[in-house]
Each structure stands twice: as C-alpha cells, then as structure tokens.
ROKEVO-786311 format. One record per atom (N, C-alpha, C, CB): residue number from 1; residue in three letters; x, y, z; atom name. Coordinates in nm, 2 decimals, always signed. Glycine has a CB too. Example, Ala and Ser with C-alpha at 12.3 -4.5 7.8 and 13.67 -1.06 7.14 Angstrom:
2
(doba 1,'ALA',(+1.32,-0.57,+0.78),'N')
(doba 1,'ALA',(+1.23,-0.45,+0.78),'CA')
(doba 1,'ALA',(+1.32,-0.33,+0.78),'C')
(doba 1,'ALA',(+1.13,-0.45,+0.90),'CB')
(doba 2,'SER',(+1.28,-0.22,+0.71),'N')
(doba 2,'SER',(+1.37,-0.11,+0.71),'CA')
(doba 2,'SER',(+1.29,+0.00,+0.79),'C')
(doba 2,'SER',(+1.41,-0.06,+0.57),'CB')
***
This chain:
90
(doba 1,'MET',(+5.79,+6.89,+1.12),'N')
(doba 1,'MET',(+5.80,+6.92,+1.33),'CA')
(doba 1,'MET',(+5.68,+7.01,+1.32),'C')
(doba 1,'MET',(+5.98,+7.04,+1.43),'CB')
(doba 2,'LEU',(+5.59,+7.00,+1.40),'N')
(doba 2,'LEU',(+5.49,+7.07,+1.46),'CA')
(doba 2,'LEU',(+5.54,+7.13,+1.58),'C')
(doba 2,'LEU',(+5.38,+7.00,+1.49),'CB')
(doba 3,'ALA',(+5.44,+7.27,+1.59),'N')
(doba 3,'ALA',(+5.47,+7.34,+1.72),'CA')
(doba 3,'ALA',(+5.29,+7.37,+1.73),'C')
(doba 3,'ALA',(+5.60,+7.51,+1.71),'CB')
(doba 4,'PHE',(+5.31,+7.40,+1.88),'N')
(doba 4,'PHE',(+5.16,+7.45,+1.89),'CA')
(doba 4,'PHE',(+5.15,+7.56,+2.01),'C')
(doba 4,'PHE',(+5.05,+7.30,+1.92),'CB')
(doba 5,'LEU',(+5.06,+7.65,+2.00),'N')
(doba 5,'LEU',(+5.09,+7.79,+2.12),'CA')
(doba 5,'LEU',(+4.97,+7.69,+2.23),'C')
(doba 5,'LEU',(+5.01,+8.02,+2.05),'CB')
(doba 6,'ARG',(+5.01,+7.72,+2.34),'N')
(doba 6,'ARG',(+4.97,+7.67,+2.47),'CA')
(doba 6,'ARG',(+4.92,+7.80,+2.54),'C')
(doba 6,'ARG',(+5.10,+7.59,+2.55),'CB')
(doba 7,'ASP',(+4.79,+7.77,+2.60),'N')
(doba 7,'ASP',(+4.79,+7.87,+2.74),'CA')
(doba 7,'ASP',(+4.87,+7.86,+2.85),'C')
(doba 7,'ASP',(+4.67,+7.88,+2.80),'CB')
(doba 8,'ALA',(+4.89,+7.71,+2.89),'N')
(doba 8,'ALA',(+4.96,+7.69,+3.00),'CA')
(doba 8,'ALA',(+5.04,+7.60,+2.98),'C')
(doba 8,'ALA',(+4.89,+7.67,+3.10),'CB')
(doba 9,'ASN',(+5.15,+7.56,+3.02),'N')
(doba 9,'ASN',(+5.26,+7.46,+3.07),'CA')
(doba 9,'ASN',(+5.19,+7.37,+3.16),'C')
(doba 9,'ASN',(+5.39,+7.52,+3.14),'CB')
(doba 10,'THR',(+5.09,+7.29,+3.07),'N')
(doba 10,'THR',(+5.07,+7.17,+3.17),'CA')
(doba 10,'THR',(+5.02,+7.05,+3.09),'C')
(doba 10,'THR',(+4.95,+7.21,+3.29),'CB')
(doba 11,'SER',(+5.02,+6.92,+3.14),'N')
(doba 11,'SER',(+5.01,+6.78,+3.08),'CA')
(doba 11,'SER',(+4.85,+6.79,+3.04),'C')
(doba 11,'SER',(+5.06,+6.64,+3.21),'CB')
(doba 12,'ALA',(+4.74,+6.92,+3.09),'N')
(doba 12,'ALA',(+4.65,+6.89,+3.02),'CA')
(doba 12,'ALA',(+4.66,+6.96,+2.87),'C')
(doba 12,'ALA',(+4.53,+6.92,+3.11),'CB')
(doba 13,'SER',(+4.73,+7.07,+2.88),'N')
(doba 13,'SER',(+4.73,+7.16,+2.78),'CA')
(doba 13,'SER',(+4.82,+7.04,+2.66),'C')
(doba 13,'SER',(+4.81,+7.32,+2.82),'CB')
(doba 14,'VAL',(+4.89,+6.98,+2.69),'N')
(doba 14,'VAL',(+4.94,+6.87,+2.57),'CA')
(doba 14,'VAL',(+4.85,+6.76,+2.51),'C')
(doba 14,'VAL',(+5.05,+6.78,+2.61),'CB')
(doba 15,'ILE',(+4.76,+6.74,+2.62),'N')
(doba 15,'ILE',(+4.64,+6.63,+2.60),'CA')
(doba 15,'ILE',(+4.57,+6.69,+2.51),'C')
(doba 15,'ILE',(+4.53,+6.59,+2.74),'CB')
(doba 16,'GLN',(+4.49,+6.82,+2.53),'N')
(doba 16,'GLN',(+4.40,+6.88,+2.44),'CA')
(doba 16,'GLN',(+4.45,+6.88,+2.28),'C')
(doba 16,'GLN',(+4.39,+7.03,+2.48),'CB')
(doba 17,'ILE',(+4.58,+6.92,+2.28),'N')
(doba 17,'ILE',(+4.66,+6.91,+2.13),'CA')
(doba 17,'ILE',(+4.67,+6.78,+2.11),'C')
(doba 17,'ILE',(+4.80,+6.97,+2.12),'CB')
(doba 18,'ILE',(+4.67,+6.68,+2.14),'N')
(doba 18,'ILE',(+4.69,+6.50,+2.11),'CA')
(doba 18,'ILE',(+4.56,+6.49,+2.06),'C')
(doba 18,'ILE',(+4.71,+6.38,+2.24),'CB')
(doba 19,'ASN',(+4.45,+6.55,+2.13),'N')
(doba 19,'ASN',(+4.33,+6.51,+2.14),'CA')
(doba 19,'ASN',(+4.28,+6.56,+1.99),'C')
(doba 19,'ASN',(+4.25,+6.57,+2.26),'CB')
(doba 20,'LEU',(+4.32,+6.70,+1.96),'N')
(doba 20,'LEU',(+4.29,+6.75,+1.83),'CA')
(doba 20,'LEU',(+4.31,+6.69,+1.70),'C')
(doba 20,'LEU',(+4.35,+6.86,+1.82),'CB')
(doba 21,'LEU',(+4.45,+6.67,+1.73),'N')
(doba 21,'LEU',(+4.54,+6.58,+1.62),'CA')
(doba 21,'LEU',(+4.48,+6.47,+1.60),'C')
(doba 21,'LEU',(+4.69,+6.53,+1.66),'CB')
(doba 22,'ASP',(+4.42,+6.36,+1.73),'N')
(doba 22,'ASP',(+4.33,+6.23,+1.69),'CA')
(doba 22,'ASP',(+4.21,+6.25,+1.62),'C')
(doba 22,'ASP',(+4.29,+6.16,+1.79),'CB')
(doba 23,'LYS',(+4.14,+6.40,+1.65),'N')
(doba 23,'LYS',(+4.02,+6.44,+1.57),'CA')
(doba 23,'LYS',(+4.03,+6.47,+1.46),'C')
(doba 23,'LYS',(+3.97,+6.54,+1.61),'CB')
(doba 24,'VAL',(+4.15,+6.53,+1.41),'N')
(doba 24,'VAL',(+4.18,+6.62,+1.25),'CA')
(doba 24,'VAL',(+4.24,+6.50,+1.17),'C')
(doba 24,'VAL',(+4.31,+6.78,+1.24),'CB')
(doba 25,'LEU',(+4.34,+6.40,+1.26),'N')
(doba 25,'LEU',(+4.39,+6.32,+1.16),'CA')
(doba 25,'LEU',(+4.32,+6.18,+1.16),'C')
(doba 25,'LEU',(+4.54,+6.31,+1.18),'CB')
(doba 26,'GLY',(+4.26,+6.16,+1.28),'N')
(doba 26,'GLY',(+4.19,+6.00,+1.29),'CA')
(doba 26,'GLY',(+4.25,+5.91,+1.33),'C')
(doba 26,'GLY',(+4.15,+5.93,+1.20),'CB')
(doba 27,'ARG',(+4.22,+5.84,+1.36),'N')
(doba 27,'ARG',(+4.29,+5.73,+1.50),'CA')
(doba 27,'ARG',(+4.21,+5.60,+1.50),'C')
(doba 27,'ARG',(+4.27,+5.80,+1.67),'CB')
(doba 28,'GLU',(+4.31,+5.47,+1.46),'N')
(doba 28,'GLU',(+4.27,+5.38,+1.46),'CA')
(doba 28,'GLU',(+4.16,+5.31,+1.58),'C')
(doba 28,'GLU',(+4.36,+5.33,+1.43),'CB')
(doba 29,'THR',(+4.05,+5.22,+1.56),'N')
(doba 29,'THR',(+3.99,+5.19,+1.69),'CA')
(doba 29,'THR',(+4.05,+5.13,+1.77),'C')
(doba 29,'THR',(+3.90,+5.14,+1.69),'CB')
(doba 30,'VAL',(+4.17,+5.06,+1.76),'N')
(doba 30,'VAL',(+4.22,+4.99,+1.88),'CA')
(doba 30,'VAL',(+4.27,+5.07,+1.94),'C')
(doba 30,'VAL',(+4.30,+4.89,+1.88),'CB')
(doba 31,'PRO',(+4.25,+5.00,+2.09),'N')
(doba 31,'PRO',(+4.32,+5.11,+2.17),'CA')
(doba 31,'PRO',(+4.44,+5.10,+2.22),'C')
(doba 31,'PRO',(+4.25,+5.14,+2.27),'CB')
(doba 32,'CYS',(+4.49,+5.17,+2.24),'N')
(doba 32,'CYS',(+4.68,+5.17,+2.23),'CA')
(doba 32,'CYS',(+4.72,+5.34,+2.29),'C')
(doba 32,'CYS',(+4.76,+5.15,+1.99),'CB')
(doba 33,'ASN',(+4.86,+5.30,+2.34),'N')
(doba 33,'ASN',(+4.91,+5.42,+2.38),'CA')
(doba 33,'ASN',(+4.93,+5.52,+2.26),'C')
(doba 33,'ASN',(+5.04,+5.40,+2.45),'CB')
(doba 34,'ARG',(+4.92,+5.66,+2.27),'N')
(doba 34,'ARG',(+4.91,+5.71,+2.16),'CA')
(doba 34,'ARG',(+5.04,+5.82,+2.12),'C')
(doba 34,'ARG',(+4.78,+5.76,+2.16),'CB')
(doba 35,'THR',(+5.14,+5.82,+2.23),'N')
(doba 35,'THR',(+5.25,+5.87,+2.18),'CA')
(doba 35,'THR',(+5.34,+5.79,+2.30),'C')
(doba 35,'THR',(+5.26,+6.05,+2.16),'CB')
(doba 36,'LYS',(+5.47,+5.83,+2.27),'N')
(doba 36,'LYS',(+5.60,+5.76,+2.34),'CA')
(doba 36,'LYS',(+5.69,+5.91,+2.37),'C')
(doba 36,'LYS',(+5.70,+5.62,+2.21),'CB')
(doba 37,'VAL',(+5.73,+5.91,+2.49),'N')
(doba 37,'VAL',(+5.79,+6.00,+2.56),'CA')
(doba 37,'VAL',(+5.93,+5.96,+2.56),'C')
(doba 37,'VAL',(+5.74,+6.01,+2.68),'CB')
(doba 38,'PHE',(+6.07,+6.04,+2.48),'N')
(doba 38,'PHE',(+6.17,+6.02,+2.50),'CA')
(doba 38,'PHE',(+6.26,+6.13,+2.57),'C')
(doba 38,'PHE',(+6.21,+5.98,+2.39),'CB')
(doba 39,'TYR',(+6.36,+6.11,+2.67),'N')
(doba 39,'TYR',(+6.39,+6.19,+2.72),'CA')
(doba 39,'TYR',(+6.55,+6.18,+2.70),'C')
(doba 39,'TYR',(+6.33,+6.20,+2.82),'CB')
(doba 40,'CYS',(+6.65,+6.31,+2.66),'N')
(doba 40,'CYS',(+6.78,+6.30,+2.60),'CA')
(doba 40,'CYS',(+6.86,+6.34,+2.77),'C')
(doba 40,'CYS',(+6.80,+6.44,+2.44),'CB')
(doba 41,'ASP',(+6.95,+6.26,+2.75),'N')
(doba 41,'ASP',(+7.05,+6.32,+2.92),'CA')
(doba 41,'ASP',(+7.08,+6.44,+2.88),'C')
(doba 41,'ASP',(+7.23,+6.24,+2.96),'CB')
(doba 42,'PRO',(+7.10,+6.52,+2.95),'N')
(doba 42,'PRO',(+7.12,+6.65,+3.04),'CA')
(doba 42,'PRO',(+7.27,+6.66,+2.93),'C')
(doba 42,'PRO',(+7.13,+6.64,+3.26),'CB')
(doba 43,'SER',(+7.28,+6.80,+2.92),'N')
(doba 43,'SER',(+7.41,+6.83,+2.85),'CA')
(doba 43,'SER',(+7.50,+6.73,+2.71),'C')
(doba 43,'SER',(+7.51,+6.83,+2.98),'CB')
(doba 44,'ALA',(+7.36,+6.68,+2.65),'N')
(doba 44,'ALA',(+7.38,+6.61,+2.50),'CA')
(doba 44,'ALA',(+7.31,+6.61,+2.40),'C')
(doba 44,'ALA',(+7.37,+6.50,+2.50),'CB')
(doba 45,'PRO',(+7.36,+6.76,+2.36),'N')
(doba 45,'PRO',(+7.28,+6.79,+2.22),'CA')
(doba 45,'PRO',(+7.26,+6.70,+2.10),'C')
(doba 45,'PRO',(+7.34,+6.89,+2.16),'CB')
(doba 46,'TYR',(+7.37,+6.62,+2.10),'N')
(doba 46,'TYR',(+7.40,+6.53,+1.98),'CA')
(doba 46,'TYR',(+7.27,+6.43,+2.00),'C')
(doba 46,'TYR',(+7.57,+6.43,+2.00),'CB')
(doba 47,'GLN',(+7.17,+6.38,+2.16),'N')
(doba 47,'GLN',(+7.08,+6.30,+2.11),'CA')
(doba 47,'GLN',(+6.98,+6.37,+2.06),'C')
(doba 47,'GLN',(+7.04,+6.21,+2.19),'CB')
(doba 48,'LYS',(+6.98,+6.50,+2.00),'N')
(doba 48,'LYS',(+6.83,+6.56,+2.00),'CA')
(doba 48,'LYS',(+6.81,+6.61,+1.84),'C')
(doba 48,'LYS',(+6.81,+6.72,+2.11),'CB')
(doba 49,'GLY',(+6.93,+6.54,+1.76),'N')
(doba 49,'GLY',(+6.92,+6.56,+1.67),'CA')
(doba 49,'GLY',(+6.89,+6.66,+1.58),'C')
(doba 49,'GLY',(+6.90,+6.51,+1.67),'CB')
(doba 50,'ALA',(+6.78,+6.67,+1.45),'N')
(doba 50,'ALA',(+6.70,+6.74,+1.40),'CA')
(doba 50,'ALA',(+6.66,+6.84,+1.48),'C')
(doba 50,'ALA',(+6.62,+6.68,+1.35),'CB')
(doba 51,'CYS',(+6.61,+6.81,+1.61),'N')
(doba 51,'CYS',(+6.54,+6.93,+1.69),'CA')
(doba 51,'CYS',(+6.62,+7.03,+1.74),'C')
(doba 51,'CYS',(+6.47,+6.88,+1.81),'CB')
(doba 52,'GLU',(+6.75,+7.02,+1.73),'N')
(doba 52,'GLU',(+6.85,+7.13,+1.75),'CA')
(doba 52,'GLU',(+6.84,+7.23,+1.67),'C')
(doba 52,'GLU',(+6.99,+7.09,+1.74),'CB')
(doba 53,'VAL',(+6.85,+7.20,+1.54),'N')
(doba 53,'VAL',(+6.89,+7.26,+1.42),'CA')
(doba 53,'VAL',(+6.75,+7.34,+1.39),'C')
(doba 53,'VAL',(+6.94,+7.15,+1.30),'CB')
(doba 54,'ASN',(+6.62,+7.27,+1.42),'N')
(doba 54,'ASN',(+6.48,+7.38,+1.40),'CA')
(doba 54,'ASN',(+6.46,+7.46,+1.54),'C')
(doba 54,'ASN',(+6.32,+7.28,+1.38),'CB')
(doba 55,'HIS',(+6.52,+7.42,+1.66),'N')
(doba 55,'HIS',(+6.51,+7.50,+1.78),'CA')
(doba 55,'HIS',(+6.61,+7.67,+1.71),'C')
(doba 55,'HIS',(+6.61,+7.38,+1.94),'CB')
(doba 56,'GLU',(+6.70,+7.61,+1.66),'N')
(doba 56,'GLU',(+6.79,+7.72,+1.61),'CA')
(doba 56,'GLU',(+6.74,+7.80,+1.52),'C')
(doba 56,'GLU',(+6.90,+7.67,+1.56),'CB')
(doba 57,'LEU',(+6.68,+7.72,+1.41),'N')
(doba 57,'LEU',(+6.58,+7.82,+1.28),'CA')
(doba 57,'LEU',(+6.47,+7.91,+1.35),'C')
(doba 57,'LEU',(+6.48,+7.71,+1.17),'CB')
(doba 58,'MET',(+6.40,+7.85,+1.48),'N')
(doba 58,'MET',(+6.30,+7.91,+1.56),'CA')
(doba 58,'MET',(+6.35,+8.05,+1.60),'C')
(doba 58,'MET',(+6.27,+7.83,+1.68),'CB')
(doba 59,'ARG',(+6.47,+8.02,+1.65),'N')
(doba 59,'ARG',(+6.55,+8.13,+1.71),'CA')
(doba 59,'ARG',(+6.59,+8.26,+1.66),'C')
(doba 59,'ARG',(+6.65,+8.08,+1.74),'CB')
(doba 60,'ARG',(+6.57,+8.23,+1.48),'N')
(doba 60,'ARG',(+6.63,+8.35,+1.41),'CA')
(doba 60,'ARG',(+6.48,+8.40,+1.36),'C')
(doba 60,'ARG',(+6.76,+8.32,+1.27),'CB')
(doba 61,'ILE',(+6.35,+8.36,+1.40),'N')
(doba 61,'ILE',(+6.24,+8.41,+1.36),'CA')
(doba 61,'ILE',(+6.19,+8.48,+1.53),'C')
(doba 61,'ILE',(+6.14,+8.29,+1.27),'CB')
(doba 62,'LEU',(+6.23,+8.40,+1.60),'N')
(doba 62,'LEU',(+6.15,+8.43,+1.74),'CA')
(doba 62,'LEU',(+6.30,+8.43,+1.81),'C')
(doba 62,'LEU',(+6.01,+8.30,+1.81),'CB')
(doba 63,'PRO',(+6.36,+8.56,+1.80),'N')
(doba 63,'PRO',(+6.47,+8.54,+1.90),'CA')
(doba 63,'PRO',(+6.43,+8.52,+2.06),'C')
(doba 63,'PRO',(+6.56,+8.66,+1.89),'CB')
(doba 64,'LYS',(+6.57,+8.48,+2.18),'N')
(doba 64,'LYS',(+6.52,+8.45,+2.27),'CA')
(doba 64,'LYS',(+6.50,+8.60,+2.33),'C')
(doba 64,'LYS',(+6.59,+8.34,+2.33),'CB')
(doba 65,'GLY',(+6.40,+8.59,+2.41),'N')
(doba 65,'GLY',(+6.36,+8.72,+2.47),'CA')
(doba 65,'GLY',(+6.21,+8.76,+2.43),'C')
(doba 65,'GLY',(+6.46,+8.84,+2.43),'CB')
(doba 66,'SER',(+6.21,+8.73,+2.30),'N')
(doba 66,'SER',(+6.10,+8.81,+2.22),'CA')
(doba 66,'SER',(+5.94,+8.74,+2.28),'C')
(doba 66,'SER',(+6.11,+8.77,+2.04),'CB')
(doba 67,'SER',(+5.85,+8.80,+2.30),'N')
(doba 67,'SER',(+5.72,+8.75,+2.33),'CA')
(doba 67,'SER',(+5.66,+8.73,+2.27),'C')
(doba 67,'SER',(+5.66,+8.79,+2.37),'CB')
(doba 68,'PHE',(+5.60,+8.58,+2.27),'N')
(doba 68,'PHE',(+5.47,+8.52,+2.21),'CA')
(doba 68,'PHE',(+5.33,+8.55,+2.23),'C')
(doba 68,'PHE',(+5.47,+8.40,+2.23),'CB')
(doba 69,'ASP',(+5.32,+8.65,+2.31),'N')
(doba 69,'ASP',(+5.20,+8.70,+2.34),'CA')
(doba 69,'ASP',(+5.10,+8.78,+2.23),'C')
(doba 69,'ASP',(+5.24,+8.78,+2.44),'CB')
(doba 70,'ASP',(+5.16,+8.85,+2.11),'N')
(doba 70,'ASP',(+5.08,+8.84,+1.99),'CA')
(doba 70,'ASP',(+5.06,+8.78,+1.90),'C')
(doba 70,'ASP',(+5.09,+8.88,+1.94),'CB')
(doba 71,'LEU',(+5.13,+8.62,+1.93),'N')
(doba 71,'LEU',(+5.13,+8.53,+1.82),'CA')
(doba 71,'LEU',(+5.00,+8.47,+1.81),'C')
(doba 71,'LEU',(+5.24,+8.43,+1.83),'CB')
(doba 72,'THR',(+4.97,+8.39,+1.69),'N')
(doba 72,'THR',(+4.86,+8.33,+1.67),'CA')
(doba 72,'THR',(+4.89,+8.19,+1.63),'C')
(doba 72,'THR',(+4.78,+8.40,+1.59),'CB')
(doba 73,'GLN',(+4.82,+8.09,+1.64),'N')
(doba 73,'GLN',(+4.85,+7.98,+1.58),'CA')
(doba 73,'GLN',(+4.88,+7.95,+1.44),'C')
(doba 73,'GLN',(+4.76,+7.91,+1.61),'CB')
(doba 74,'GLU',(+4.83,+8.05,+1.37),'N')
(doba 74,'GLU',(+4.86,+8.06,+1.20),'CA')
(doba 74,'GLU',(+4.98,+8.12,+1.21),'C')
(doba 74,'GLU',(+4.76,+8.16,+1.09),'CB')
(doba 75,'ASP',(+5.03,+8.23,+1.29),'N')
(doba 75,'ASP',(+5.16,+8.26,+1.28),'CA')
(doba 75,'ASP',(+5.29,+8.11,+1.27),'C')
(doba 75,'ASP',(+5.17,+8.36,+1.41),'CB')
(doba 76,'ILE',(+5.20,+8.04,+1.41),'N')
(doba 76,'ILE',(+5.35,+7.94,+1.43),'CA')
(doba 76,'ILE',(+5.32,+7.86,+1.30),'C')
(doba 76,'ILE',(+5.37,+7.82,+1.60),'CB')
(doba 77,'PHE',(+5.23,+7.81,+1.28),'N')
(doba 77,'PHE',(+5.22,+7.71,+1.16),'CA')
(doba 77,'PHE',(+5.31,+7.78,+1.02),'C')
(doba 77,'PHE',(+5.02,+7.68,+1.13),'CB')
(doba 78,'LEU',(+5.26,+7.90,+1.02),'N')
(doba 78,'LEU',(+5.37,+7.99,+0.88),'CA')
(doba 78,'LEU',(+5.51,+7.96,+0.89),'C')
(doba 78,'LEU',(+5.38,+8.17,+0.89),'CB')
(doba 79,'MET',(+5.55,+8.00,+1.04),'N')
(doba 79,'MET',(+5.68,+7.96,+1.07),'CA')
(doba 79,'MET',(+5.72,+7.84,+1.06),'C')
(doba 79,'MET',(+5.71,+7.99,+1.18),'CB')
(doba 80,'MET',(+5.64,+7.74,+1.11),'N')
(doba 80,'MET',(+5.68,+7.59,+1.11),'CA')
(doba 80,'MET',(+5.72,+7.55,+0.95),'C')
(doba 80,'MET',(+5.56,+7.49,+1.18),'CB')
(doba 81,'ASP',(+5.57,+7.60,+0.88),'N')
(doba 81,'ASP',(+5.63,+7.59,+0.69),'CA')
(doba 81,'ASP',(+5.71,+7.61,+0.67),'C')
(doba 81,'ASP',(+5.59,+7.65,+0.59),'CB')
(doba 82,'HIS',(+5.79,+7.75,+0.70),'N')
(doba 82,'HIS',(+5.92,+7.80,+0.64),'CA')
(doba 82,'HIS',(+5.99,+7.70,+0.74),'C')
(doba 82,'HIS',(+5.97,+7.97,+0.66),'CB')
(doba 83,'ILE',(+6.03,+7.66,+0.82),'N')
(doba 83,'ILE',(+6.13,+7.62,+0.91),'CA')
(doba 83,'ILE',(+6.11,+7.45,+0.84),'C')
(doba 83,'ILE',(+6.09,+7.65,+1.09),'CB')
(doba 84,'ASN',(+5.99,+7.39,+0.80),'N')
(doba 84,'ASN',(+6.02,+7.25,+0.75),'CA')
(doba 84,'ASN',(+6.04,+7.24,+0.60),'C')
(doba 84,'ASN',(+5.92,+7.16,+0.80),'CB')
(doba 85,'SER',(+6.06,+7.35,+0.53),'N')
(doba 85,'SER',(+6.07,+7.35,+0.40),'CA')
(doba 85,'SER',(+6.21,+7.38,+0.38),'C')
(doba 85,'SER',(+5.97,+7.45,+0.33),'CB')
(doba 86,'TYR',(+6.28,+7.41,+0.47),'N')
(doba 86,'TYR',(+6.43,+7.50,+0.47),'CA')
(doba 86,'TYR',(+6.52,+7.34,+0.42),'C')
(doba 86,'TYR',(+6.50,+7.59,+0.67),'CB')
(doba 87,'LYS',(+6.60,+7.38,+0.29),'N')
(doba 87,'LYS',(+6.66,+7.23,+0.26),'CA')
(doba 87,'LYS',(+6.76,+7.25,+0.41),'C')
(doba 87,'LYS',(+6.77,+7.20,+0.07),'CB')
(doba 88,'ARG',(+6.85,+7.11,+0.37),'N')
(doba 88,'ARG',(+6.91,+7.05,+0.52),'CA')
(doba 88,'ARG',(+7.01,+6.98,+0.44),'C')
(doba 88,'ARG',(+6.80,+6.93,+0.64),'CB')
(doba 89,'LYS',(+7.12,+6.93,+0.48),'N')
(doba 89,'LYS',(+7.22,+6.80,+0.45),'CA')
(doba 89,'LYS',(+7.13,+6.70,+0.52),'C')
(doba 89,'LYS',(+7.38,+6.80,+0.52),'CB')
(doba 90,'SER',(+7.12,+6.59,+0.43),'N')
(doba 90,'SER',(+7.07,+6.45,+0.48),'CA')
(doba 90,'SER',(+7.14,+6.38,+0.64),'C')
(doba 90,'SER',(+7.11,+6.34,+0.36),'CB')
***
C-alpha cells in the first residue's frame, strides 16, 4: 500500500501524485486509462479487505485527532514500510 501527503484534498493533488508515479515508474506509450476507481457500499467494511486493516495499523502510529502538520513524506514512507512488512494471515 502506498500513502502520500497532499497539500489539498483535490482531484488535482491526486493527479499530481499519479503523474509522479508515472514519471518514476515509467508508463507504456500506449494511451490508456491509468487508474480505475472502485467505491465500496456505505457501512460495508467487508468490501474493503486489507485496506481496513492497514487503516487500523496506521491509526496505531497516528491516532485519530493527531496532527499531520509536522509529518514529511519520508515519515509517511517509513510508516508504510513498517505497515507493509507487518505479517498477516493470508
């Protein structure tokens, strides 16, 4: 799972991150849609799978109500490195 700090909660900020990933990881030259978005039904956490577990693990590090103001992207990368290396049942 990847996580990125954003200056604003806008579609432009998400596009900026996807553009960065394209630049760093490379992209095929064939024009295509880069992403697909799937929405879960309200009050259906079972549809979110591992995402919910990752959210719980993130909240162990950054409890609800804690400020993200002093965090850097390096802090977020480190947090996700720890979360992604956490052993879980298959």
